[in-house]
C-alpha positions in Angstrom: 43.5 113.5 -23.0 43.8 116.0 -20.5 42.1 119.1 -22.3 39.4 116.7 -23.6 38.6 115.6 -20.5 38.3 119.2 -18.9 36.2 120.5 -21.9 33.8 117.7 -21.9 33.2 117.9 -18.0 32.9 121.7 -17.8 30.3 121.8 -20.4 28.7 118.7 -19.0 28.7 120.6 -15.5 27.3 124.0 -17.1 24.6 122.7 -19.0 23.1 120.8 -16.1 23.7 123.3 -13.4 23.7 126.9 -14.7 20.5 128.2 -15.5 20.1 130.1 -18.8 23.0 129.0 -20.2 23.8 126.4 -22.8 27.3 125.0 -24.2 27.3 123.2 -27.4 30.8 121.4 -28.4 32.4 122.4 -32.0 35.5 119.8 -32.5 37.7 121.2 -35.3 38.8 117.5 -35.4 37.2 114.2 -35.6 36.1 113.2 -32.1 36.9 109.8 -30.8 34.1 106.9 -29.8 34.8 107.4 -26.4 34.8 111.2 -26.3 31.2 110.7 -28.7 29.8 108.1 -26.0 30.5 110.6 -23.2 29.4 113.6 -25.0 26.0 111.7 -25.7 25.4 110.3 -22.2 25.8 113.9 -20.6 23.3 115.0 -23.2 25.6 117.4 -25.3 25.2 118.8 -28.4 28.5 118.4 -30.6 29.8 118.4 -34.1 33.0 117.2 -35.3 35.0 117.2 -38.0 34.2 121.4 -38.2 37.3 122.5 -39.8 35.9 121.3 -43.1 32.2 122.6 -42.3 32.6 126.4 -43.0 29.2 127.4 -43.4 28.2 125.6 -40.4 30.8 127.2 -38.4 29.7 130.6 -39.7 26.3 129.7 -38.7 27.0 128.5 -35.0 29.3 131.5 -34.5 26.5 133.8 -35.7 23.7 132.3 -33.5 26.6 132.0 -30.3 26.4 134.8 -27.3 30.0 134.0 -26.6 32.8 132.2 -28.6 34.9 130.4 -26.4 38.2 128.9 -27.9 40.1 126.0 -26.0 43.4 127.1 -27.5 46.7 125.2 -27.8 49.4 125.4 -31.0 47.0 122.4 -32.8 47.6 123.0 -36.8 43.6 123.0 -36.6 43.3 125.6 -34.4 45.8 127.7 -36.0 43.8 127.5 -39.8 40.4 128.4 -37.5 41.9 131.6 -36.3 43.4 132.4 -39.7 39.7 132.7 -40.7 37.8 134.0 -37.5 38.2 137.8 -39.4 35.7 136.1 -42.1 33.0 134.9 -39.5 30.3 137.1 -38.0 31.6 139.4 -35.4 31.6 137.9 -32.0 32.6 138.0 -28.6 35.4 135.8 -27.9 37.4 134.4 -25.0 40.6 132.2 -25.7 41.5 129.9 -23.0 45.2 128.5 -23.6 45.7 125.2 -22.5 49.7 125.1 -22.4 51.8 127.1 -20.4 54.0 129.1 -23.2 57.4 129.2 -21.3 59.1 127.1 -23.6 59.7 127.1 -27.7 57.9 125.6 -29.8 55.2 126.0 -27.5 54.6 129.6 -26.5 52.0 131.9 -27.0 51.8 134.0 -29.8 50.9 137.5 -28.7 48.5 137.4 -32.0 46.7 135.0 -30.5 46.0 137.0 -27.5 45.4 140.0 -29.4 41.9 138.5 -31.1 40.3 137.8 -27.8 38.1 139.9 -25.9 39.2 138.1 -22.6 42.2 136.0 -22.7 42.8 133.1 -19.8 45.7 131.3 -18.9 45.5 127.9 -17.2 48.1 128.5 -14.6 49.6 132.1 -13.2 53.2 130.9 -14.3 52.4 131.7 -17.7 52.8 135.3 -17.1 56.5 134.5 -16.8 57.0 133.6 -20.6 59.5 135.8 -22.1 57.3 136.9 -25.0 54.5 137.8 -23.0 56.3 139.7 -20.2 58.3 142.4 -22.7 55.0 143.0 -24.5 52.8 146.1 -24.3 49.7 144.4 -25.1 49.8 143.0 -21.5 50.1 146.1 -20.2 47.0 147.3 -21.9 45.1 144.1 -21.4 46.4 141.6 -18.9 44.7 138.2 -19.2 43.4 136.3 -16.5 43.9 132.9 -15.5 41.8 129.9 -14.2 43.2 126.6 -13.1 42.4 123.7 -15.4 40.7 120.7 -13.9 38.4 118.0 -15.2 36.2 118.1 -12.3 37.7 115.7 -9.9 34.3 115.1 -8.0 33.7 112.4 -10.9 36.5 110.5 -9.2 34.7 109.7 -6.3 32.7 106.9 -8.1 36.0 105.2 -9.2 37.4 105.5 -5.7 34.5 104.2 -4.1 34.1 101.2 -6.7 37.9 100.1 -5.7 38.0 101.2 -2.2 38.7 97.6 -1.4 41.6 97.0 -4.0 44.7 95.8 -2.3 47.7 98.3 -3.1 50.8 96.2 -4.7 54.3 97.8 -5.5 53.1 99.1 -9.0 54.4 102.0 -10.6 52.0 103.6 -12.9 52.6 106.4 -15.5 49.5 108.2 -17.3 50.2 110.7 -20.1 51.5 111.7 -23.5 54.5 109.1 -24.8 56.2 111.7 -26.8 59.4 113.2 -25.7 58.1 116.9 -25.9 56.3 115.7 -23.0 58.0 112.8 -21.0 61.9 113.1 -19.9 63.8 110.5 -21.6 65.0 109.6 -18.2 62.3 107.6 -17.1 63.9 104.6 -17.8 66.8 104.9 -15.8 64.6 107.0 -13.0 62.8 103.5 -12.9 65.2 101.2 -13.5 66.0 100.8 -9.5 62.3 100.5 -8.6 60.5 97.9 -10.8 61.7 94.1 -10.6 60.0 90.6 -10.0 58.0 92.3 -7.1 56.7 95.2 -9.1 55.4 96.5 -12.6 55.5 99.7 -14.2 52.5 100.0 -16.1 52.3 103.0 -18.7 49.3 104.3 -20.1 49.4 106.9 -23.2 49.0 106.9 -26.7 51.5 104.5 -29.1 54.9 106.5 -29.8 57.5 104.5 -32.1 60.7 106.3 -30.0 59.4 105.6 -26.8 58.5 101.9 -27.5 61.9 101.2 -29.1 63.9 103.0 -26.3 61.6 100.9 -23.6 62.6 97.4 -25.5 66.1 98.0 -25.2 65.7 99.1 -21.6 66.7 97.1 -18.3 62.5 97.5 -17.6 61.5 96.0 -20.2 60.3 92.6 -19.2 58.7 94.5 -15.9 56.9 96.8 -17.9 53.0 97.1 -20.2 52.3 99.6 -22.6 48.6 99.7 -22.2 47.8 102.6 -24.9 44.5 104.2 -24.8 42.4 102.5 -22.0 38.6 103.1 -20.2 38.3 105.3 -17.3 37.2 102.2 -15.2 40.7 100.2 -16.3 42.3 103.4 -15.2 40.5 104.0 -12.2 41.4 100.1 -11.5 44.9 100.9 -12.0 44.9 103.9 -9.9 43.6 102.1 -7.0 46.4 99.1 -7.3 49.5 101.5 -7.3 51.6 102.9 -4.8 53.8 105.2 -7.1 52.7 107.6 -9.8 55.8 108.2 -11.9 56.1 111.2 -13.6 58.8 112.6 -14.9 58.6 115.2 -17.5 60.7 116.9 -20.0 62.1 120.0 -18.1 60.8 122.1 -20.9 57.4 120.3 -21.5 54.1 122.0 -22.3 52.1 121.2 -19.4 50.2 123.4 -17.0 48.3 121.6 -14.2 48.3 118.1 -15.8 44.8 116.5 -15.2 46.7 113.1 -14.6 48.4 114.6 -11.6 45.1 115.6 -9.9 43.8 112.1 -10.6 46.9 110.4 -8.9 46.5 112.6 -6.1 42.7 112.2 -5.7 43.3 108.3 -5.6 45.9 108.7 -3.1 48.9 107.5 -5.3 52.2 109.0 -4.2 53.6 111.3 -7.1 57.0 111.4 -8.1 58.0 114.2 -10.2 61.0 116.3 -11.3 61.4 119.9 -10.1 60.4 121.6 -13.4 58.2 124.8 -12.8 54.5 123.2 -13.5 55.6 120.5 -11.0 56.5 122.8 -8.5 53.3 125.3 -9.1 
């Protein structure tokens, strides 16, 4: 996903180009095979399933100069933060990968308070209700850094597919959970796909979305691809004219990597007038 792309590409870039620094990746969950392949190719040292390796975590934190936590409200990160005080003292940066504007995806004050430096992924996180009214922010205002996976890498995909002829196809890449995508996607697309075009949907399997698509008028003009390789994604981006990306008005995104990729490929994004997309 977007966070994994951002983190992996940043570590790979930093290890290659910043003298005197060495970044290792600790994944609390189990890493997917594609992630392992990318990290091995990039010669990045990593450890996965780390939530079950307490001694390893303690040792790694003790040896590190800085502990950088890429945060969103994932249960395993919550478990890790609850244990943080039991690990060796460290300098901690927390980088939030959700906007924090809407329940349940808010940024708790407690998460900010444990960090020596807290980083938003977008400046509009300053507008979150619970943060604007907090005295904590008056004492220590978080900074912000736009989140990007490093679109320089897309040059390879663009170059390889520059001769691909554009079709009338539409493309959606992203989470298929209604916490992210709008339920209106089927109505919005219904006037745009027919015998002369097709909607390609890339994203993790979601039962509710799949059922609704099956009942919709666009089902016979649509394909759900699931997870695909970067090469296949580049091919779909290269031949698509429109990137259809209508998100739930209360979604948690900040500056979605998939939108950046579509624009880099010259695929026109069609979005709703939500705060993130407007930024």
